[in-house]
C-alpha positions as a Markdown table, in Angstrom:
| # | Residue | x | y | z |
|---|---|---|---|---|
| 1 | Met | 0.0 | 0.0 | 0.0 |
| 2 | Ser | 1.5 | 3.3 | -1.1 |
| 3 | Ile | 1.8 | 6.3 | 1.2 |
| 4 | Ser | -1.1 | 8.8 | 0.7 |
| 5 | Lys | -0.6 | 12.4 | -0.5 |
| 6 | Asn | -2.1 | 13.7 | 2.8 |
| 7 | Thr | 0.4 | 11.7 | 4.8 |
| 8 | Ile | 3.3 | 13.0 | 2.7 |
| 9 | Lys | 2.0 | 16.5 | 3.2 |
| 10 | Tyr | 1.6 | 16.0 | 7.0 |
| 11 | Ile | 5.1 | 14.5 | 7.5 |
| 12 | Arg | 6.7 | 17.3 | 5.4 |
| 13 | Ser | 4.8 | 19.9 | 7.5 |
| 14 | Leu | 6.6 | 18.7 | 10.6 |
| 15 | Gln | 9.7 | 20.4 | 9.2 |
| 16 | Leu | 8.1 | 23.6 | 10.4 |
| 17 | Lys | 7.9 | 24.6 | 14.1 |
| 18 | Lys | 4.3 | 25.8 | 13.9 |
| 19 | Phe | 3.1 | 22.4 | 12.7 |
| 20 | Arg | 5.3 | 20.5 | 15.2 |
| 21 | Gln | 3.6 | 22.5 | 17.9 |
| 22 | Lys | 0.2 | 22.0 | 16.3 |
| 23 | Tyr | 0.4 | 18.2 | 16.2 |
| 24 | Asn | 2.9 | 17.8 | 19.1 |
| 25 | Asn | 5.0 | 15.5 | 16.8 |
| 26 | Phe | 8.4 | 15.6 | 15.2 |
| 27 | Val | 10.5 | 13.6 | 12.8 |
| 28 | Leu | 13.6 | 11.4 | 13.4 |
| 29 | Glu | 15.6 | 9.9 | 10.5 |
| 30 | Gly | 18.3 | 7.3 | 10.1 |
| 31 | Asp | 19.1 | 3.8 | 11.2 |
| 32 | Lys | 20.9 | 4.5 | 14.4 |
| 33 | Ile | 18.5 | 7.0 | 16.0 |
| 34 | Ala | 15.6 | 4.9 | 14.8 |
| 35 | Arg | 16.9 | 1.8 | 16.6 |
| 36 | Glu | 17.5 | 3.9 | 19.7 |
| 37 | Ile | 14.0 | 5.4 | 19.9 |
| 38 | Leu | 12.4 | 2.0 | 19.4 |
| 39 | Gln | 14.3 | 0.7 | 22.4 |
| 40 | Gln | 13.2 | 3.5 | 24.8 |
| 41 | Asp | 10.0 | 4.5 | 26.5 |
| 42 | Lys | 10.7 | 8.3 | 27.0 |
| 43 | Leu | 9.2 | 9.4 | 23.7 |
| 44 | Arg | 6.1 | 7.8 | 22.2 |
| 45 | Val | 6.5 | 6.5 | 18.6 |
| 46 | Ala | 3.5 | 7.5 | 16.5 |
| 47 | Ala | 4.5 | 6.0 | 13.1 |
| 48 | Ile | 7.4 | 4.2 | 11.5 |
| 49 | Tyr | 8.1 | 4.5 | 7.7 |
| 50 | Ala | 10.8 | 2.2 | 6.5 |
| 51 | Leu | 12.2 | 0.4 | 3.5 |
| 52 | Thr | 11.6 | -3.4 | 3.3 |
| 53 | Arg | 15.3 | -4.1 | 3.8 |
| 54 | Trp | 15.5 | -2.0 | 7.1 |
| 55 | Ile | 12.4 | -3.8 | 8.5 |
| 56 | Glu | 13.9 | -7.2 | 7.6 |
| 57 | Ala | 17.2 | -6.2 | 9.2 |
| 58 | Asn | 15.6 | -5.1 | 12.5 |
| 59 | Pro | 13.1 | -7.8 | 13.5 |
| 60 | Ser | 13.8 | -7.4 | 17.3 |
| 61 | Ser | 13.1 | -3.7 | 17.3 |
| 62 | Leu | 9.6 | -3.8 | 15.8 |
| 63 | Pro | 7.3 | -6.3 | 17.6 |
| 64 | Arg | 6.1 | -3.5 | 20.0 |
| 65 | Phe | 4.7 | -1.5 | 17.1 |
| 66 | Pro | 2.8 | -3.8 | 14.8 |
| 67 | Asp | 0.1 | -1.2 | 14.0 |
| 68 | Arg | 2.6 | 1.7 | 13.4 |
| 69 | Ile | 4.9 | 0.1 | 10.8 |
| 70 | His | 4.5 | 1.3 | 7.2 |
| 71 | Thr | 6.6 | -0.3 | 4.5 |
| 72 | Ile | 7.5 | 2.3 | 1.8 |
| 73 | Thr | 9.6 | 2.6 | -1.3 |
| 74 | Ala | 12.8 | 4.6 | -1.7 |
| 75 | Glu | 10.9 | 7.0 | -3.8 |
| 76 | Glu | 8.3 | 7.5 | -1.1 |
| 77 | Leu | 11.0 | 8.0 | 1.5 |
| 78 | Gln | 12.5 | 10.7 | -0.6 |
| 79 | Lys | 9.2 | 12.5 | -0.7 |
| 80 | Ile | 8.8 | 12.7 | 3.1 |
| 81 | Ser | 12.5 | 13.1 | 4.1 |
| 82 | Ser | 14.2 | 16.4 | 4.9 |
| 83 | Leu | 17.6 | 14.8 | 4.0 |
| 84 | Ser | 19.3 | 15.1 | 0.6 |
| 85 | Thr | 20.1 | 11.4 | 0.9 |
| 86 | Pro | 17.4 | 9.6 | 3.0 |
| 87 | Asn | 18.5 | 6.8 | 5.2 |
| 88 | Gln | 16.1 | 3.8 | 5.1 |
| 89 | Val | 13.8 | 4.8 | 7.9 |
| 90 | Leu | 11.8 | 7.8 | 9.2 |
| 91 | Ile | 10.0 | 7.9 | 12.5 |
| 92 | Val | 7.3 | 10.3 | 13.7 |
| 93 | Ala | 7.3 | 10.7 | 17.5 |
| 94 | Glu | 5.6 | 12.8 | 20.1 |
| 95 | Gln | 7.4 | 15.7 | 21.6 |
| 96 | Ala | 8.3 | 15.0 | 25.2 |
| 97 | Gln | 6.6 | 17.0 | 28.0 |
| 98 | His | 9.1 | 17.1 | 30.8 |
| 99 | Asp | 8.5 | 17.6 | 34.5 |
| 100 | Leu | 11.0 | 19.7 | 36.4 |
| 101 | Asp | 12.6 | 18.0 | 39.4 |
| 102 | Leu | 14.0 | 20.8 | 41.6 |
| 103 | Asn | 16.0 | 18.3 | 43.7 |
| 104 | Leu | 17.7 | 17.0 | 40.5 |
| 105 | Leu | 18.3 | 20.6 | 39.4 |
| 106 | Gln | 19.8 | 21.5 | 42.7 |
| 107 | Asp | 22.1 | 18.5 | 42.8 |
| 108 | His | 23.6 | 18.7 | 39.3 |
| 109 | Leu | 25.2 | 21.0 | 36.8 |
| 110 | Thr | 22.7 | 22.1 | 34.1 |
| 111 | Leu | 22.8 | 24.3 | 31.0 |
| 112 | Tyr | 20.8 | 27.4 | 30.1 |
| 113 | Leu | 21.0 | 28.4 | 26.5 |
| 114 | Asp | 20.3 | 32.1 | 26.0 |
| 115 | Gly | 19.4 | 32.4 | 22.3 |
| 116 | Ile | 21.4 | 29.6 | 20.6 |
| 117 | Gln | 20.3 | 29.8 | 17.0 |
| 118 | Asp | 22.5 | 27.5 | 15.0 |
| 119 | Pro | 21.0 | 23.9 | 14.8 |
| 120 | Gly | 24.4 | 22.4 | 14.6 |
| 121 | Asn | 25.4 | 24.1 | 17.8 |
| 122 | Met | 22.2 | 23.1 | 19.6 |
| 123 | Gly | 22.6 | 19.5 | 18.6 |
| 124 | Thr | 26.2 | 19.4 | 19.6 |
| 125 | Ile | 25.4 | 21.0 | 23.0 |
| 126 | Leu | 22.8 | 18.4 | 23.6 |
| 127 | Arg | 25.4 | 15.7 | 22.9 |
| 128 | Ile | 27.8 | 17.4 | 25.3 |
| 129 | Ala | 25.1 | 17.4 | 28.0 |
| 130 | Asp | 24.4 | 13.7 | 27.2 |
| 131 | Trp | 28.2 | 12.9 | 27.4 |
| 132 | Phe | 28.6 | 14.5 | 30.8 |
| 133 | Gly | 25.4 | 13.3 | 32.3 |
| 134 | Leu | 23.6 | 16.6 | 32.6 |
| 135 | Pro | 19.9 | 16.0 | 33.2 |
| 136 | Tyr | 18.6 | 19.3 | 31.8 |
| 137 | Val | 19.2 | 21.7 | 29.0 |
| 138 | Phe | 17.1 | 24.8 | 29.5 |
| 139 | Cys | 16.4 | 27.0 | 26.4 |
| 140 | Ser | 15.2 | 30.6 | 26.2 |
| 141 | Glu | 12.3 | 31.4 | 23.9 |
| 142 | His | 14.8 | 32.7 | 21.3 |
| 143 | Cys | 16.6 | 29.4 | 20.9 |
| 144 | Val | 16.3 | 27.3 | 17.8 |
| 145 | Asp | 13.6 | 24.5 | 18.3 |
| 146 | Val | 15.3 | 21.4 | 19.7 |
| 147 | Phe | 12.8 | 19.3 | 17.7 |
| 148 | Ser | 13.7 | 20.8 | 14.3 |
| 149 | Pro | 15.1 | 18.2 | 11.8 |
| 150 | Lys | 18.6 | 19.7 | 11.8 |
| 151 | Val | 18.9 | 19.8 | 15.6 |
| 152 | Val | 17.5 | 16.2 | 15.9 |
| 153 | Gln | 20.1 | 15.0 | 13.3 |
| 154 | Ala | 22.9 | 16.9 | 15.0 |
| 155 | Ser | 22.0 | 15.6 | 18.5 |
| 156 | Met | 22.8 | 12.0 | 17.4 |
| 157 | Gly | 20.2 | 10.6 | 19.8 |
| 158 | Ala | 21.1 | 12.9 | 22.8 |
| 159 | Leu | 17.6 | 14.3 | 22.6 |
| 160 | Leu | 16.3 | 10.9 | 23.8 |
| 161 | Arg | 18.3 | 11.1 | 27.0 |
| 162 | Val | 18.6 | 14.8 | 27.9 |
| 163 | Asp | 15.5 | 16.8 | 28.9 |
| 164 | Ala | 15.4 | 20.0 | 26.9 |
| 165 | Ile | 12.9 | 22.5 | 28.4 |
| 166 | Glu | 12.0 | 26.0 | 27.2 |
| 167 | Met | 11.9 | 28.2 | 30.3 |
| 168 | Ser | 13.1 | 31.6 | 31.2 |
| 169 | Leu | 16.1 | 32.0 | 33.5 |
| 170 | Glu | 14.0 | 34.3 | 35.6 |
| 171 | Asn | 11.6 | 31.5 | 36.2 |
| 172 | Leu | 14.4 | 29.1 | 37.2 |
| 173 | His | 15.9 | 31.7 | 39.5 |
| 174 | Gln | 12.5 | 32.2 | 41.2 |
| 175 | Lys | 12.2 | 28.5 | 41.8 |
| 176 | Leu | 15.7 | 28.1 | 43.3 |
| 177 | Pro | 17.0 | 31.6 | 44.2 |
| 178 | Thr | 20.1 | 30.4 | 45.9 |
| 179 | Leu | 21.3 | 28.2 | 43.0 |
| 180 | Pro | 24.6 | 29.5 | 41.5 |
| 181 | Ile | 24.3 | 30.9 | 37.9 |
| 182 | Met | 27.5 | 31.0 | 36.0 |
| 183 | Gly | 27.7 | 32.8 | 32.7 |
| 184 | Ala | 30.3 | 32.5 | 29.8 |
| 185 | Val | 31.3 | 36.0 | 29.0 |
| 186 | Leu | 34.4 | 37.4 | 27.2 |
| 187 | Asp | 35.4 | 39.6 | 30.2 |
| 188 | Gly | 34.9 | 37.0 | 32.8 |
| 189 | Ser | 37.3 | 35.4 | 35.3 |
| 190 | Asn | 39.6 | 32.7 | 34.1 |
| 191 | Val | 37.7 | 29.5 | 34.5 |
| 192 | Phe | 40.9 | 27.5 | 35.1 |
| 193 | Gln | 41.9 | 29.6 | 38.0 |
| 194 | Thr | 38.6 | 30.7 | 39.6 |
| 195 | Lys | 37.0 | 28.8 | 42.5 |
| 196 | Leu | 33.6 | 27.9 | 41.2 |
| 197 | Pro | 30.7 | 25.7 | 42.3 |
| 198 | Ala | 30.4 | 22.3 | 40.7 |
| 199 | Lys | 26.6 | 22.4 | 40.8 |
| 200 | Gly | 24.4 | 25.1 | 39.4 |
| 201 | Ile | 23.4 | 26.6 | 36.0 |
| 202 | Leu | 25.9 | 27.4 | 33.3 |
| 203 | Val | 24.6 | 30.0 | 30.9 |
| 204 | Ile | 25.7 | 30.0 | 27.2 |
| 205 | Gly | 24.8 | 33.0 | 25.2 |
| 206 | Asn | 23.8 | 33.6 | 21.6 |
| 207 | Glu | 26.5 | 32.9 | 18.9 |
| 208 | Ser | 27.0 | 36.6 | 17.9 |
| 209 | Gln | 25.3 | 38.6 | 20.7 |
| 210 | Gly | 26.4 | 36.6 | 23.8 |
| 211 | Ile | 24.3 | 36.7 | 26.9 |
| 212 | Ala | 21.3 | 39.1 | 27.0 |
| 213 | Ala | 21.4 | 42.0 | 29.4 |
| 214 | Thr | 18.4 | 40.8 | 31.3 |
| 215 | Thr | 20.1 | 37.4 | 31.8 |
| 216 | Asp | 23.4 | 38.9 | 32.7 |
| 217 | Thr | 21.9 | 40.6 | 35.8 |
| 218 | Leu | 21.1 | 37.1 | 37.2 |
| 219 | Leu | 24.6 | 35.8 | 37.0 |
| 220 | Thr | 26.4 | 35.0 | 40.2 |
| 221 | His | 29.7 | 34.1 | 38.5 |
| 222 | Arg | 31.1 | 35.5 | 35.3 |
| 223 | Ile | 33.6 | 33.2 | 33.7 |
| 224 | Ala | 35.7 | 33.0 | 30.5 |
| 225 | Ile | 38.1 | 30.7 | 28.7 |
| 226 | Pro | 41.3 | 32.6 | 28.3 |
| 227 | Ala | 42.9 | 32.6 | 24.8 |
| 228 | Ala | 46.6 | 31.9 | 24.4 |
| 229 | Gln | 48.7 | 35.0 | 23.8 |
| 230 | Gln | 49.5 | 33.9 | 20.3 |
| 231 | Gly | 45.8 | 33.1 | 19.5 |
| 232 | Gly | 44.1 | 35.2 | 16.9 |
| 233 | Ala | 40.5 | 34.1 | 17.1 |
| 234 | Glu | 38.0 | 36.7 | 18.4 |
| 235 | Ser | 35.9 | 34.1 | 20.2 |
| 236 | Leu | 35.2 | 30.4 | 20.5 |
| 237 | Asn | 32.3 | 28.6 | 18.9 |
| 238 | Ala | 29.4 | 28.3 | 21.4 |
| 239 | Ala | 29.3 | 24.5 | 21.4 |
| 240 | Val | 33.1 | 24.3 | 21.7 |
| 241 | Ala | 33.0 | 26.7 | 24.6 |
| 242 | Thr | 30.2 | 24.7 | 26.2 |
| 243 | Gly | 32.3 | 21.5 | 26.0 |
| 244 | Ile | 35.3 | 23.1 | 27.6 |
| 245 | Leu | 33.4 | 24.8 | 30.4 |
| 246 | Val | 31.3 | 21.7 | 31.3 |
| 247 | Ala | 34.5 | 19.5 | 31.3 |
| 248 | Val | 36.2 | 22.0 | 33.7 |
| 249 | Leu | 33.2 | 22.3 | 36.0 |
| 250 | Lys | 32.4 | 18.6 | 36.1 |
| 251 | Asn | 36.0 | 17.8 | 36.9 |
| 252 | Arg | 35.6 | 19.7 | 40.2 |
| 253 | Ile | 32.8 | 17.4 | 41.5 |
């Protein structure tokens, strides 16, 4: 049975944020992330669209979803995929609705992203949070949508393990007013030499504008990664800076 025009239109509409919000669904593509989502219970799988060879190669992953598997052709996969070279399987899943555990927030290092716009940076930051076991990544309303196809691809499955929540830093501060808030700024104290808490919120600003003025007022610690004297770069990539800072702070636990 071929895939209907309405289904094609619906799946392609999920490339846009307004339709992801309308239907509360998003798309994941590719063999690795498909196998990962089929083995977890955090996100509900709504539909699986796959080539015959992928279905035959993954018999152990599919018994839980007998009514949600749709065998399609390579041509049909091309029509619903956002990739230039589709990869055997596409899954439609529900966007997660996360509950905030204040005890978990208080006992761990977490990230707050203040206007991260680049999907590659967002996906990489989610992978960094996943690697270091950070339970939450909080996003300002000006961040790129974590469920956009490019972010999902760049996250390499991290989105299945890290809770990404849109919430203002003001809201977080009101919930836990004594929680340290560290911000990455160019004129901050040397992160390698400054005594810092191992638990709290680390704020990463927008790629070009940095941390917003309203966010800056909430910082309890202003930190920076010093450049070498012979270095010529004006700044570090946001995701690279995040990785360095998280590694330094986690090493102090």
